[in-house]
N, C-alpha and C positions, 0 to 999 in steps of 0.2 A: 780348870783353874788357868788363869791368865800369865802367858809368858812374859818374858822382859824384853821388850824390844830392843832393848839398847846393852844388852849381854853381849860382851868382846868374848867368850868362850870359844874354842877352838869347832869348828863346825862337827857336827854328828850327821853319822850316816842316817838315813831314814830308814825305817825297819818296814814288816808287813803291815801292821795297822796303819803305820803315815801314806803308807801305797793302797790300800783298804778304803780308808779316809777320799782320798785322789777320786778313786773312781767313783765315790762318792757325789763328790764336786761338780764330776763331769758330766753326770745327768741332766743338772739343774742349767748347767753350761750349756749344753746343746740342745736342751728345747728353747731356752732363751734367744738361740741363733735360729733356730727353725721359725719362732714364733714371726722373724721378719720376712719371709717367703710362704707363711702358711695358708694365704689367703687368696694366694695364686689361683688357684681352682677352685674355692670355695665360694669365691665373691659373686659367681651365676646365681647359684641357689640360694645367699643369700640376700640376692635382690628379688629373685622371685619369690621369697617366703615374709621377706620384712618390707618389702617396696620402698629402700630409699630415696632421695632426693640424688638428683648426680652431686648436687656438694656434700650430702649424708654419704655418700660411698666412699668420694675419696677419704673422708675423714677416718670414716671407718677400715681403709685402705694405709693410712699414713698415720694417722697420731700416735699410734704403738711407738712407730722409727722418731718422731719427733721429741715425744715425753723421753726414750731413751737419750737418746743424743742432748737434749737440754738436761737434764737430772745427772750426767753422770757425773761428773765434776763435784757439787755436792756431796750425791751420795760416797763417793771417796773420802771425800774431807771428814763425813760424819763418822762412816766406819770407823775412821783412825781416833776420833773420839770416843763413841758409846762401844766399841770393841768391833771387830769384824765379821766373828761369827753371830753378834746378837744382830745384828745388820742383817747378814745374811739367810736367818731364821726367820726373820722380820720381812724380809722380802720374797722367801720363801711362800708362806703364809698367805698373804697378799698376793701374791703369781696363781697359787692356788685358787683363794677365792674368787677371783675377777676371772678365771679359767672357766670356774663353774657358775659362773652369772654369765659370762659370752656365752657358753653353750644353750644354754636356755635362754639366750634374750630374746623377749618377744616384744622389741622396736629398735630401729633403728637408730632412735635415741641411749637407750640403755647397752646395747652393741658398742657403741665409741665409750661410753664412759668406763664399759670392762675394759676394752681395750688401751685406754688412759690409765688404769690402776694395773694392768700386765704391761705398761712400759714403765711405770714405777717400779714393780716390781724386778723387772730385767735390769736398772739402774741402778738398782742397789745388790743382784746379784754376780753381773760382770767383774765389776773391782773388786767384791770382797771373795769371789774366787783366787784372781792375780793375787789377792793380799796374801790370803793363808797360804797358797803354796809359795810364796816367800819365806815367813815363818815355820811352815811343815819342813823345808827342804832346805835346809842350812848348807849341804855341801855341796859345793859349785856343779860337778857334774851332772848328779842327780836332777839339781833343780834346774838343768839346761836339760835335761832328758823330760821332765813334768812338764816344762812350758812346751818344751816342740810339740807334743801332744796336747797340752791345750790348743794351740795355736792351730792343730789338723781335727780337731772335734769343735772349733769355732767355727773355721772355714768350711769344713763340710756339712757342718748343721745348717747353714743358710739353703747350698745344695738339697739335701736332704726335707727339708721342710715343704718344698713347693713337692716333690713325688710323693712325701705322706699326705699331703691336701690331697694329692688329684687319685691315692687309693682308698683313702679312706671315703672321700666324697662321692669314689664309686658304689659302695657298698653300704655307706651309712650315710647320718644325715651330716648336713654340715656343721653341728656344734660338734661330733664327735672330733673336729680337727683341734677341738680346744681340750674337751675330756683326756685329752693323752697326756695332758701335761699334768692330773691328778698322782699318780700313782709315785715317781719322782721326785714330786714335791713330799706328797707323802714318807716316804721312804727320808728325803732329805730330814724332815724336821726330828723324826724318830730316831734315824744314825750321829746325825748332826750333833746333840749335844755329847755323845759318847765317844767318838772318836774324831773332832775338830778341836783343837786348842783354842783357847780364848786369846787373842793380843789384841793388843789398844795403846797407842801415843800416850805415856804414862802423864805429861805435861802438855794439852793441847793447847791450852788458852780458852776464851771466850767462844765462843762459834758465831760469824757476822753473818747474821742473816741479812744484809742488805745483800751480802756478794750473790746471793742465791737469786734474788729476781734480777742483777745485773746480769748474771750468767744467762739465766734463760734469754735474756731480749737480744745476749748478744750472738748465741748458738742457732737460737729457732730461727732465727730471720734467714740468718746464713745459709742454713740447710736447706730450709723451707724455698727459696730464690736459684738455689744451683741446683735442685732437685726438679722443679721446673723449667728450667731451660732447654735443658735437652729435647722437650716435648713441645714446650710451645715457644720456644725462640726468645732471644734478647729485648722482651719488652719491657717498657720503663719501668713497669709496677715489680719484677722481679728484679733489675737494679736496683732498683729504691730501698725492695728488702733488704739486698748485699748489704747494701749502704748504711741503710739503718743499724744492721746488728754491727759492721764492722766500728758504729761510732760508738756502742754501746760496749764493744769491746775496749775500744781507747780507755772508757773510762772504766770496765771491769778490773785491767789491768794497774791505770792508777790506783785503785784502791787497795789493790793485793798488796802495790811497791807503800804504800801509805799506811795503811792500816797496821795497828797492835798485833790483832790474830788473823790475819788474812787465807782466806780458805786456799788459795795455792799459794803456798809461800814461794817469792822470787827467790832464793836461797837451792829450792829443788835443780832452779835451770841452773846451779852451776855446779850440779853434782855432778861425780864420774861418768861421763858419756855420756849422760842424761838428754840434753839440749840434740846431739848431733844422732841420738837415736828416735828421739820424738820426728825430726825434720823430716828422717828419713822411712820412718814407719807411714807418715804421710805423702811419700813422694810412692810409697809401696800400693798402699789403699785407691793411690789416685791411676796406677796403674790396673790393677787387678779388677775394680767396679768400674774404669772406662771401659775397658774387654768386653763386660756381662753389659752395655746396650747397645751393642750388636750382635752377642754371638746366639742371643735368646730370640730377637728380629728376626735372624737370618736361619735359623730353625726353623722358624714356624712359616715366615711368608715368605722367605727366598724358597725352601727345601717345600715347603706345602705341608709340613709334619702338624698333628693336632696337639693341641695343649700338653698332654698326656703324652705323646711320646716325646715332644721335644723335652722334655723335663723328665725321662728315664733314657735319654740318649743323652742328655747331660751331665746323667752322674757317673758315664765313663773315664771324663777327667781326673775323678773324687778319686778315684783308685790310688792316684798318684800318691791324691794328698797326702794320705795315710802314712805314705812310707815317708815321707819327703821330712817332716819333723824329728823322729828320731836319724834319720840317717845322718842328718847335719848336724844332731849331736853328736852322733859319732867321731864325726871330720873333725868337732872342736876337742873334743878329748885327746885324739888321736896325735893333734900339737899344730894342723893345720890352724891358722890365724884367724880370729872371729874377724876380724874385717875384708880378710881376703875371703873368706865364705858369707861374706854380706853382697861382698860385688861379687861372686861369682852367682850370685841368688838374682843379684839384680840383671845381669849380664844373658842367666836363662829365660830370665821373663823377656826380657828382651828379646832375644831368640824366639819366645812364644808368638811376641806380636811379630816379627819378623815372620813368621810362617804365615800368620793372617792374612800380610798381605799379600800372598800368592793365591788367597783364595779366590775362585772365579764363582759363578752360582748352580754348579753344582759340585760341591768338594766338602760334604761331610766329614769322611775321614780327615781329610785338612785342619777343617776348622774345630775338630774334638782333641785331635793333637794339639795343636794350636794353645787351644784352652786349656789342657793338659801340661803342657810343658809352663805355659805363664802362669798357673795355678801353683805348680812345683817352686820354682823361683820364687814367688810371692810367699809360699809359706816358712821355706829357706831363711826368708831373707825376714817376715816376723817371729820369728821362731829366735834368732837369734837379738834381733835388736830388745826384742819383749825382755830379753836376760838380761843384754846390756842395761838397759835404763831399769829396771828391777834392783839388779845389784846394786847402779850406782844410785838410787834412792834411799835415802836411811831406813831404816826398818820402822821408824814410825810413824812415819809419810809412807806406808807400801801403799794404801787404796787411793790415796791421792795422786799417787804416780800414774797406780794401775790405770784410774779413771781419764789420768791424760793421755794418756797412751788409746785408749778406745774414743773420746775425742778426737781425737788426730786422725784417728782412724777414720771415724763419720763423716769427718770434715774432707778428707783425704774422697773417700769415697764420691761426695758428691761432687768434688770440684775435680776431680777425674769425668764422671757423666756429664756434669756441665760441657767441660773442654773440648773432649774429643767427642764429645754427643755433635757437639754445636759443629764441628771440625767436618764430621761425616756428614751432617744435614746441609752445612753449605755447598759443600762436594755433589752433593746428590742435587739438590736446589739448582745448579750449575749446570749439572749433566744432561736432567730434565728436558724436552724440547717446550717454546713457547707453542706449542701448538695444542700440548696435553691439559686437559683440564685442571681449573686452577689446586683444587684438591690433589688432582693426583701432583702437582709440580711440589706440593707442599712435604708429604711424608709419604712413605711408601704403604702403610695403613690405607689414605686418601686412596690411592692407587689401586690398589686390592677393593676397595668398595665402587671405584668409579667403574672397575675395568667387570664387577658382575654383573652393571647393568647396561651394560655394551654387547653389541651383536657378532657373534662368531668373531672372524679373523680383527676386527679392530679390538676386541677386550683381550684377545691374546697377545697383539701385540704390544698394548699399552702395558699389559702385564710381565710381558718379556722386557719392555726400553726400564720399565720403574726397577724390575730388579735387579737389570743389568749397572743403574746409574747407584743403587743400595750398596751393591758388593763395589761398586769403584770406590763411593764415600766411606767405606767400612776401610779397604785398603789404605786408603789416605790417612785415617786414624790410625789404622795402626801403624803407619809409617811414623807419624809425629809417636806415637807409643814408644815406638822401637828408638829412636832418637832420646827423649827422655828419662827412659830407663835405661840408657848404654849411660846418658851422662849422670844419671845417679850411681850405676857403676863405679867409674873412677871417682866420684865422690866421696861415696863408702869406701874407697879401698885407701885415698888421701886422708880421710878424715879417723877412722877407725885404728889404723895400722898401729898408733902408738896408743891406744887405749887397751886394758885387759880386763876382766872380768872380775873382780873383787868375792872372796866367800862372804861370810857372813861380816 
């Protein structure tokens, strides 16, 4: 049965059936978010088995995220037209089939193709789950609770993916990291048609096919350039990629303003609180992913943890993530203004960066505490901004609105890694002595490699200097992050204080 998204009936509290359906929806969302990081520990085994070239190895790792980011807007708009449940089930079937293909891939080319199809499936699943939440939970308090849980699952899944891959590769073969997707997708395909309501835009207009390649050309070069800059520097080809992407973004925006049936209706940005929520979501993702550049390297390259040890230690901050969303929803339900809650969330994340700026070369618990505080603030912000944006968007455009939020998250994360990563790299290179080997002056990884080939005290001295320089770069980037998120807290308090979340 298809729900009528334009209904103005009084919101009805969801019962057990809706919450059961919510639980079913969270399984594929968890797996999609985990697939972002699931290859962290499987890559060596894949390299030994499939013998990919250097370029092929990069594509195996990156193509999932690129396809996902590039197709989010297209799939969100498509779901509004053909039905969010229908698109969700199609995506689940594609995701499950691609997972099976990836698990038993016998060549690098096959694995790259399977990862690309996984990205397509992921792009259908993410906006569809949020759009369905918008229609399943019409009561504002229940919707806020559901979105808080959604945000926690999404954030926690990325951390769990790397650990799960490490455990599975330790005991099974590398293909097992993909096979774990199959039970959840099968469950969704069986229970989805029974538990999930269908919903779509009753008058969507013609689908603008030309906007699809324009959106891809706008998103992919920018995301690629921003993700390469932290490790490779501001080389001309990456700046050119970003420039080309921005030019296509201008063309895409022009078509949306002038087209008769745009992929992204401009009126959506004039909705109740939608644009401030979109901008602040980008800033929040900027802060969250900007810190990840340093904390993962710090655990492994400064403290000397193995990859699996680092992943297990990094799970500790995730404990706080699981409670941040629901607790934040309770604060709003008890009368604390949403604008102040979002501002407080940014302030908490800024405090996390402040703690990170105090870290030395042997500050495991301080860094983990900083990461946990920062992540808690991010979940506080994300859950409320998502609720604000989805409440402000017309129900018939729920898929499109959700896809824009996810795209803003992708852009913000890539931008945070590029900007804060560049700050840390610049400080590292400035601190390293001119007498150090060339590769050591470029990155901490280069210093680790050089130190391994130097005798005794010379290697130890180089390693200690490089670790001090990296930690100093992390401190400088953390100070920059503190300032940016503190300013975001002020902006949120000012911009959101007069905006209330609407019901249905």
